[in-house]
C-alpha positions in Angstrom: 97.0 129.1 108.6 99.5 130.1 105.9 100.6 127.7 103.2 103.3 125.2 104.3 102.8 126.1 107.9 103.5 123.6 110.6 101.2 122.7 113.4 102.1 122.7 117.1 103.3 119.4 118.3 103.9 117.6 121.6 107.5 118.4 122.6 107.7 115.2 124.5 107.4 113.4 121.2 110.6 114.8 119.9 112.8 112.2 121.5 110.5 109.3 120.6 111.3 107.1 117.6 109.9 103.7 117.0 111.7 101.2 114.8 109.5 98.1 114.6 110.6 94.8 113.3 107.7 92.8 111.7 108.9 89.3 111.1 111.7 88.3 108.8 111.0 91.0 106.3 111.6 93.8 108.7 114.7 92.1 110.1 116.1 91.9 106.6 115.4 95.6 106.2 117.2 96.5 109.4 120.3 94.5 108.3 120.2 96.2 104.9 120.0 99.6 106.5 123.4 98.8 108.1 124.8 97.5 104.7 123.4 100.6 102.9 125.4 102.9 105.2 128.6 101.4 103.8 127.4 101.4 100.2 125.2 98.3 100.0 122.0 100.1 99.1 122.6 99.7 95.4 122.1 95.9 95.8 118.6 96.0 97.3 116.0 93.9 95.6 112.4 94.9 95.7 111.6 92.5 98.5 114.3 94.1 100.7 113.9 97.7 99.7 112.4 100.4 101.9 109.5 100.7 99.3 110.0 98.0 96.6 106.3 97.7 95.6 103.4 100.1 94.9 102.0 99.3 98.3 105.3 99.4 100.1 105.6 95.6 100.1 103.9 92.8 98.2 101.3 92.6 101.0 99.9 96.0 100.2 100.3 97.3 103.8 101.5 100.8 102.8 103.6 100.9 105.9 107.3 101.9 106.4 109.5 100.8 109.3 111.5 104.0 108.9 111.4 106.5 111.8 114.0 109.2 111.1 111.1 111.5 110.4 108.8 111.4 113.4 106.1 113.5 115.0 108.7 115.3 117.0 110.6 116.7 114.0 108.2 116.5 111.1 107.7 120.2 111.4 111.2 120.6 109.9 110.5 118.8 106.7 111.7 120.7 103.6 111.8 120.1 99.9 114.9 118.1 99.1 114.5 117.9 95.4 112.0 118.4 92.6 111.8 116.5 89.3 109.7 117.5 86.3 108.6 114.7 84.0 107.9 117.0 81.1 104.7 115.2 80.3 101.8 117.7 80.3 99.7 116.0 77.6 100.8 117.8 74.5 99.1 116.1 71.5 97.2 113.7 73.8 93.6 113.3 72.8 92.3 113.3 76.4 94.8 115.6 77.9 92.2 117.1 80.2 91.6 113.7 81.7 95.2 112.9 82.5 95.7 111.8 86.1 99.2 111.5 87.6 98.4 108.8 90.2 101.9 107.2 90.3 103.6 105.9 93.4 107.4 105.4 92.7 109.1 102.2 93.8 112.7 102.0 95.1 114.8 99.1 93.8 118.4 98.5 92.9 119.3 101.9 94.3 116.9 103.8 92.0 113.5 105.2 91.9 111.1 104.1 89.2 107.8 105.6 88.1 105.5 106.1 85.2 103.7 109.1 83.7 100.0 108.9 82.8 101.1 108.2 79.2 103.3 105.3 80.3 106.7 106.9 80.0 108.9 105.1 82.5 111.5 107.1 84.3 114.4 106.1 86.6 115.7 108.7 89.1 118.6 109.0 91.5 116.8 108.7 94.9 119.1 111.2 96.7 119.0 114.0 94.1 116.1 113.4 91.8 118.4 113.4 88.8 117.0 111.6 85.8 119.0 108.5 85.0 116.9 107.2 82.0 113.5 107.4 80.5 111.6 105.1 78.1 108.8 106.3 76.0 106.7 103.4 74.6 105.1 105.8 72.1 101.5 105.0 72.7 99.1 106.5 70.1 98.5 109.9 71.5 95.6 110.6 69.1 93.6 107.7 70.6 90.8 108.5 73.0 91.7 106.0 75.7 89.0 105.1 78.2 91.3 106.1 81.0 94.5 108.2 81.1 96.6 107.2 84.0 99.2 104.8 85.3 99.7 104.1 89.0 103.2 102.8 88.6 105.6 100.0 87.7 106.9 96.8 89.2 110.5 95.8 89.7 111.8 92.2 89.4 115.1 90.5 89.9 115.9 87.2 88.1 117.1 84.9 90.9 118.9 82.7 88.3 120.8 85.5 86.6 124.0 87.3 87.7 123.6 91.0 88.1 124.5 93.2 86.3 123.8 91.1 83.2 121.4 92.9 80.9 117.8 92.4 81.9 118.7 90.4 85.0 116.8 93.2 86.8 113.6 94.3 85.1 110.9 97.0 85.3 107.5 95.8 84.2 104.7 98.2 83.2 101.3 98.0 81.5 100.2 100.5 78.9 97.0 102.3 77.8 97.4 100.6 74.4 97.3 97.1 76.0 101.0 96.1 76.1 103.0 94.5 78.9 106.5 95.9 78.7 109.8 94.6 80.2 112.7 97.1 80.6 116.2 96.7 81.7 116.3 98.3 85.2 119.9 99.6 84.6 119.4 101.2 81.2 115.7 101.4 80.4 116.2 99.5 77.2 113.5 96.9 76.3 114.4 93.3 77.1 114.4 91.7 73.6 113.7 88.2 74.8 110.5 89.2 76.5 107.6 88.8 74.1 108.3 90.6 70.8 111.0 93.2 71.2 110.4 93.6 74.9 106.6 93.7 74.9 103.6 91.3 75.0 100.5 92.4 73.1 97.6 92.1 75.6 94.9 93.2 73.1 94.6 89.7 71.6 93.8 86.4 73.1 96.8 84.2 73.7 94.8 80.9 73.9 92.0 79.7 71.7 88.8 81.3 72.7 90.4 83.7 75.2 89.0 87.2 75.1 91.2 90.1 74.2 92.7 92.1 77.1 92.4 95.8 77.7 94.3 98.8 78.8 96.4 98.6 82.0 96.5 101.3 84.7 97.9 99.5 87.7 101.4 97.9 88.2 101.6 94.2 87.6 101.9 91.7 90.5 104.9 89.5 90.8 105.2 85.9 92.0 108.4 84.0 91.6 109.2 84.1 87.9 105.6 85.2 86.9 104.3 88.7 86.2 100.6 88.9 86.7 98.5 91.5 85.1 94.9 92.5 85.1 92.9 94.9 82.8 91.0 98.1 83.0 88.7 97.4 80.1 88.8 97.5 76.3 90.4 100.0 74.0 88.1 102.2 71.9 86.1 101.9 69.7 84.7 99.4 72.2 83.2 101.3 75.0 81.6 98.3 76.9 84.6 97.7 79.1 85.7 94.4 77.6 85.6 91.1 79.6 87.7 90.9 82.7 90.7 88.6 82.7 93.8 88.0 84.8 96.9 86.6 83.1 100.3 85.4 84.2 103.3 85.6 81.9 106.8 84.2 82.2 108.9 87.1 83.5 111.8 86.1 81.3 110.2 85.1 78.0 106.7 86.7 78.1 105.1 83.3 77.4 101.6 82.9 78.8 101.5 80.7 81.8 97.8 80.9 82.9 94.7 83.0 82.6 91.6 83.4 84.7 88.4 84.9 83.2 86.2 86.8 85.7 83.0 86.3 83.7 81.5 83.0 82.5 82.1 82.3 78.9 80.8 78.7 79.1 78.5 76.7 81.3 81.6 75.1 82.9 82.8 78.4 84.4 82.6 78.3 88.2 80.3 81.4 88.3 78.0 80.3 85.4 75.1 79.2 87.7 74.7 82.7 89.0 74.1 84.2 85.6 71.4 83.7 83.0 72.9 81.5 80.3 71.6 83.7 77.5 73.2 86.7 79.0 76.5 85.5 80.4 78.3 85.1 77.1 77.6 88.7 76.1 78.4 90.2 79.5 81.3 92.6 79.9 83.2 94.2 82.7 84.3 92.7 86.0 87.7 94.0 85.2 90.6 93.4 87.6 92.0 96.9 87.1 93.1 97.7 90.7 96.4 96.8 92.3 96.7 93.2 93.3 98.5 91.8 96.4 100.6 88.6 96.8 101.1 86.2 99.7 104.2 84.4 98.5 104.3 82.0 101.4 100.8 80.7 100.6 101.2 81.1 96.9 98.1 83.3 96.5 97.4 86.4 94.5 94.5 88.6 95.7 92.5 90.2 92.9 89.8 92.8 93.4 87.3 93.2 90.5 85.2 96.0 89.2 81.5 96.0 88.4 79.8 94.4 85.4 78.4 96.5 82.5 76.3 98.5 81.9 77.3 100.0 85.2 73.9 101.3 86.3 71.3 99.2 84.6 71.4 95.4 85.0 68.5 94.1 82.9 71.0 92.5 80.6 72.9 90.8 83.4 70.3 89.4 85.8 71.7 87.6 88.8 74.4 88.3 91.3 76.9 89.0 88.4 79.6 86.9 90.1 82.7 87.4 89.9 82.1 91.1 89.4 82.6 93.2 92.6 84.5 90.3 94.1 87.7 89.6 96.0 89.3 86.6 94.3 92.1 84.5 95.8 93.9 82.7 93.0 96.6 80.1 93.0 99.5 82.4 91.9 101.4 79.5 90.2 98.5 78.1 88.2 95.6 80.6 88.2 93.1 78.2 89.9 90.4 79.9 92.0 91.0 79.1 95.7 88.2 81.2 97.2 86.1 84.2 96.4 83.8 86.7 98.2 81.4 88.9 96.3 81.1 92.2 98.2 78.4 93.8 96.1 75.6 91.8 94.4 74.3 92.9 91.0 76.1 96.2 91.3 73.9 99.2 90.0 76.1 102.0 91.5 79.6 101.4 90.1 80.8 100.3 93.5 83.4 97.9 92.1 86.4 97.1 94.2 89.1 99.7 93.7 91.4 99.4 96.7 94.4 97.1 96.9 93.7 94.2 99.3 95.7 94.6 102.5 97.3 91.3 103.7 97.6 91.8 107.4 98.0 89.8 110.6 95.4 90.5 113.3 94.7 89.1 116.8 91.1 87.8 117.3 90.2 86.8 120.8 93.9 86.4 121.6 94.6 84.2 118.6 96.8 85.6 115.8 95.3 85.2 112.3 96.6 85.8 108.8 93.9 88.0 107.2 93.0 90.0 104.1 91.2 93.3 104.5 89.3 94.8 101.6 88.1 98.4 101.8 85.3 99.4 99.5 83.7 102.4 97.8 80.7 101.8 100.2 83.0 102.7 103.1 83.0 99.1 104.4 85.9 97.0 105.7 85.6 93.3 105.0 88.0 91.0 106.9 88.6 87.4 105.8 90.9 84.5 106.7 93.6 84.7 104.1 93.8 81.0 103.3 90.1 80.1 103.3 88.1 83.3 102.7 86.0 82.7 105.8 84.8 86.0 107.4 86.8 87.0 110.5 84.4 89.9 111.0 80.9 88.5 110.5 79.1 89.4 107.3 75.3 89.6 107.2 73.0 89.6 104.1 70.8 92.6 104.8 67.6 93.5 102.9 68.0 96.6 100.7 65.7 98.8 98.6 64.4 97.4 95.3 64.3 98.7 91.8 61.2 100.3 90.1 62.7 100.2 86.6 61.3 97.9 84.0 63.1 94.5 83.6 65.6 95.4 86.4 66.0 92.9 89.2 68.0 94.4 92.0 69.5 92.0 94.5 67.2 91.6 97.5 70.1 91.7 100.0 73.6 93.1 100.2 76.5 92.0 102.4 77.3 94.2 105.4 80.3 93.4 107.6 80.4 93.8 111.4 83.2 96.3 111.2 82.8 100.1 111.7 81.2 102.0 108.8 83.4 104.8 107.4 80.5 106.6 105.8 76.9 107.3 106.7 74.6 104.5 105.5 71.2 106.1 106.5 68.6 107.4 104.2 69.1 111.1 103.2 66.0 113.1 104.1 65.1 116.7 103.3 65.6 117.6 106.9 69.3 116.5 106.6 69.9 119.2 104.0 73.0 121.4 104.8 73.9 124.8 103.6 76.0 127.8 104.7 73.0 130.1 104.4 69.2 129.6 104.8 68.9 130.2 101.1 71.2 127.4 99.8 70.0 125.1 102.6 66.5 125.5 101.3 67.6 124.8 97.8 69.3 121.6 98.9 66.2 120.6 100.9 64.2 120.8 97.7 66.7 118.9 95.7 66.8 116.0 98.3 63.0 115.9 98.3 63.0 115.5 94.5 65.2 112.5 94.4 64.9 108.9 95.7 67.1 107.8 98.6 66.3 105.1 101.1 69.8 104.6 102.3 72.8 102.8 100.9 72.1 100.6 97.9 69.0 102.5 96.8 68.7 101.5 93.1 68.9 104.0 90.3 65.6 105.5 89.3 64.2 107.5 86.3 63.4 110.4 88.6 67.0 110.4 90.0 68.6 108.6 92.9 71.0 110.1 95.5 74.2 108.0 95.6 75.7 108.5 99.0 78.6 107.8 98.9 79.0 108.6 95.3 81.0 106.7 92.7 84.3 108.1 94.1 83.6 106.1 97.3 84.1 105.5 100.3 87.6 104.2 99.8 88.9 104.3 96.2 92.1 103.0 94.6 94.3 104.7 97.3 93.4 101.9 99.6 94.5 101.7 103.3 97.6 101.7 105.4 98.1 99.2 108.2 100.1 99.6 111.4 100.7 96.0 112.7 101.9 97.1 116.2 98.7 99.1 116.8 96.5 96.9 114.6 95.0 100.1 113.1 93.8 100.7 109.6 94.1 104.2 108.1 92.0 105.2 105.1 91.2 108.4 103.1 87.4 108.4 102.7 85.1 110.3 100.4 81.6 111.3 101.5 80.5 113.2 98.5 76.8 112.8 97.4 75.9 112.4 93.8 72.7 112.2 91.8 72.2 109.3 89.3 69.4 109.5 86.8 68.5 106.6 84.4 66.4 107.0 81.3 64.9 103.6 80.0 64.7 101.7 77.8 68.4 102.1 77.0 69.0 103.3 80.6 71.3 106.1 79.7 73.0 107.3 82.9 73.5 110.9 84.0 75.6 111.5 87.1 76.3 114.8 88.8 77.3 115.9 92.3 74.5 116.9 94.7 75.5 120.4 95.4 74.0 123.8 96.4 74.1 126.9 94.2 77.3 127.7 95.9 78.9 124.5 94.6 79.1 122.9 98.0 77.6 119.5 98.8 74.1 119.4 100.1 75.1 117.0 102.9 76.7 118.1 106.1 80.6 118.1 106.2 83.1 116.7 106.3 83.1 115.6 102.7 86.5 114.0 102.9 88.1 112.4 106.0 91.1 110.5 107.2 90.0 107.6 109.5 91.8 105.3 111.9 90.1 102.0 112.7 91.1 99.9 115.7 90.8 96.3 114.6 91.4 95.0 118.1 88.4 96.8 119.5 86.5 97.0 116.3 85.9 100.7 116.5 86.8 103.9 114.9 89.7 105.4 116.9 89.4 108.8 115.2 88.1 110.3 112.0 89.2 113.8 111.0 88.5 116.1 108.0 91.0 115.7 105.2 91.4 118.7 103.0 89.8 122.1 102.6 87.0 123.4 100.3 88.0 127.0 101.0 88.6 127.6 97.3 85.4 125.9 96.2 82.7 127.9 98.1 82.0 131.6 98.5 84.6 133.8 100.1 82.6 134.3 103.3 82.1 130.6 104.0 84.2 129.0 106.8 84.9 125.9 104.9 88.6 125.4 105.6 88.0 122.4 107.9 85.1 120.8 106.0 87.2 118.1 104.3 87.4 117.7 100.5 86.9 115.0 97.9 90.1 113.0 97.5 91.8 110.4 95.3 94.9 108.6 96.6 95.8 106.9 99.8 97.8 107.3 103.0 101.0 105.6 104.2 101.9 105.0 107.9 105.4 105.0 109.3 107.2 103.9 112.4 107.8 107.6 113.1 104.2 107.6 114.4 103.1 109.5 111.3 100.6 109.2 108.5 101.4 111.0 105.3 98.6 111.6 102.8 98.0 114.0 99.9 94.9 113.0 97.9 92.6 115.9 98.7 91.6 118.3 96.0 93.2 121.3 97.8 96.7 120.1 96.7 98.4 119.7 100.1 100.6 116.9 101.3 99.9 116.4 105.0 101.4 114.6 108.0 99.1 113.5 110.8 99.7 112.1 114.3 99.0 108.4 114.1 97.4 108.2 117.6 95.2 111.3 117.6 94.6 112.3 113.9 96.1 115.7 114.7 97.5 117.5 111.6 101.2 118.2 112.4 102.5 119.5 109.0 101.4 120.4 105.5 102.9 121.6 102.3 101.1 123.2 99.4 102.0 121.3 96.2 102.4 123.1 92.9 99.8 120.8 91.3 97.2 118.3 92.4 98.6 115.6 94.6 96.1 112.8 93.8 98.6 110.0 94.4 99.8 107.9 97.3 103.2 109.0 98.7 106.1 106.6 99.6 109.2 106.8 101.7 112.8 105.4 101.7 116.4 106.1 102.7 119.1 107.2 100.3 122.5 108.9 100.1 125.6 108.5 102.2 123.9 109.9 105.3 120.9 107.6 104.7 118.4 110.4 104.9 114.7 109.5 104.9 112.8 110.9 102.1 109.0 111.2 101.5 108.1 111.4 97.8 104.8 112.3 96.1 103.7 112.8 92.5 101.9 116.1 91.9 100.5 116.4 88.5 96.7 116.9 88.9 93.7 114.7 88.3 91.2 114.9 85.4 88.2 113.6 87.4 88.7 116.0 90.3 89.8 118.8 87.9 92.8 119.8 90.1 95.7 121.9 89.0 97.8 120.2 86.3 101.6 119.7 86.5 104.4 117.2 86.1 106.1 117.3 89.5 107.7 114.6 91.6 108.7 116.1 94.9 110.9 114.7 97.7 110.9 116.0 101.2 113.5 115.4 103.9 114.8 116.8 107.2 117.6 119.4 106.8 120.7 117.6 105.6 124.1 117.9 107.2 125.4 118.7 103.8 122.5 120.1 101.8 122.0 119.3 98.1 123.7 122.0 96.1 122.1 124.3 93.7 123.7 122.5 90.8 122.0 119.3 91.8 118.6 121.0 91.8 119.3 122.4 88.3 120.3 119.0 86.9 117.2 117.3 88.3 114.8 116.7 85.4 117.2 117.6 82.7 117.4 115.3 79.6 120.1 112.7 79.6 
């Protein structure tokens, strides 16, 4: 199939468009759609926007009620505009590690996004023309632990009269540990927020409070609070820092509350599950991923990462709570309401990366407010939103034990009674895969060399096969949720890796488990898109996502084998799923009911970001937008593109508009 080629589609679907109304929020959107047609789109707040938050809405459902683009016409999608950020890492110490993971948000009639170096940009959503840009001037010579930003958050002051300066704000966290507030109209810093428009997160704001770290995900918003997590400490500290969640006044930047994820004192609620002599020195459990907010219940849902060191836990004996946990915090005061730890004493870097999805499900005919947490282990945990009680039963299952000195692996791990998105079985030499007898034999020998007794096999000095590897499962791209169908959609990795530890310091070496041809030693697909029917608790379909045609030898039929991916899907009322993510640089559209690929477009650089969609312009065209700038971890092609797709316009965007897009203002 040629690049940018469309797939055959059901002609009967051409006339079908679904416009769903999900509660009050969707009703407001429908009304605003009418208002927008007569010029009211500029007044949309984030809550009423087509895509006002990183996850589409504050609930993290990654779903759009728009249906102008559907499975009957998606084959006609064309590039509507292209914007270049002009950020390619010049002078940046870790330029090869830059990852353009941003998902733009639409608010106040503009698109807002951030580059991996925290430059915030506002665009006209109909043309892609740059309206303003703000460079926070982070130290580009610094070797930051990470080099990405997944986006920004938009906030409107309910007590201020727009368009007063800073009555509408854009919040973003930075790699150098600042929380910045910008005027949404001009991009100028809001001077009354913190000091000159920024709060320094690298220092404690209360006595005894640990310093914060760099920020890679957009802050959460609740009322007049902006809530921010951390992705670890700045160099020269390489231990990851101590996890902390903090809420600041959205107007002044004053600290309102903080919650430490690791016990610093015996009074900490998790202290009993740590050795007292180790707890104070522990690091990690960073809440670096995107958080979700249930405004009606006043809860913010916080996924946390693993404790440090990542792969050797002799210095953190116990369950390591609240690492690898889903925390429900009182959004107004920071009090812990409930928690669930989803990996005990993590030795695999399986920390929670996906945004929690706040969804409504029907269980035995009874509607329930739930939170779904997807994990790197390919599991789907489903809890009551208000209490944290499992909706899908969770069983503590015995798992393999460690042979390393002083290590005490958890004897059990939690397994939910939901469908597994990845293979959990032990990998045996007989399972080796290869495109020829020669490389299959090499893979068989490799598998026989390493330890693997199934999921949660502890690291070993002779080498352990991690399957899935540290990419997941489901990573930070998270899931999309269709409430009408009660289906979850997820991009899933199934890439095996080998982890080798060397005591006594337990230095870790990680590499993919691949054949001499560079292809994984396990049977494909190595990346998939999955649909899970929550009503019937089964996988509705799971199809390959991406192609490894450029990875293996020329004679290998690897086009449909799936590929490693970073980024997530979105679902729309047009019965479509849009997803890029895969390392082959395509943006794809799938049929929501069958998983059939209907359309794809070859991006000019790696599309390791989650797309978004919205309406704009006088004709209220629906656009699908994705960032394409490459990803350091996957080593995909680098670039600085933001690309919008739409159906052919009645009055196409003129050549002059395309030339202006991306020009300095």
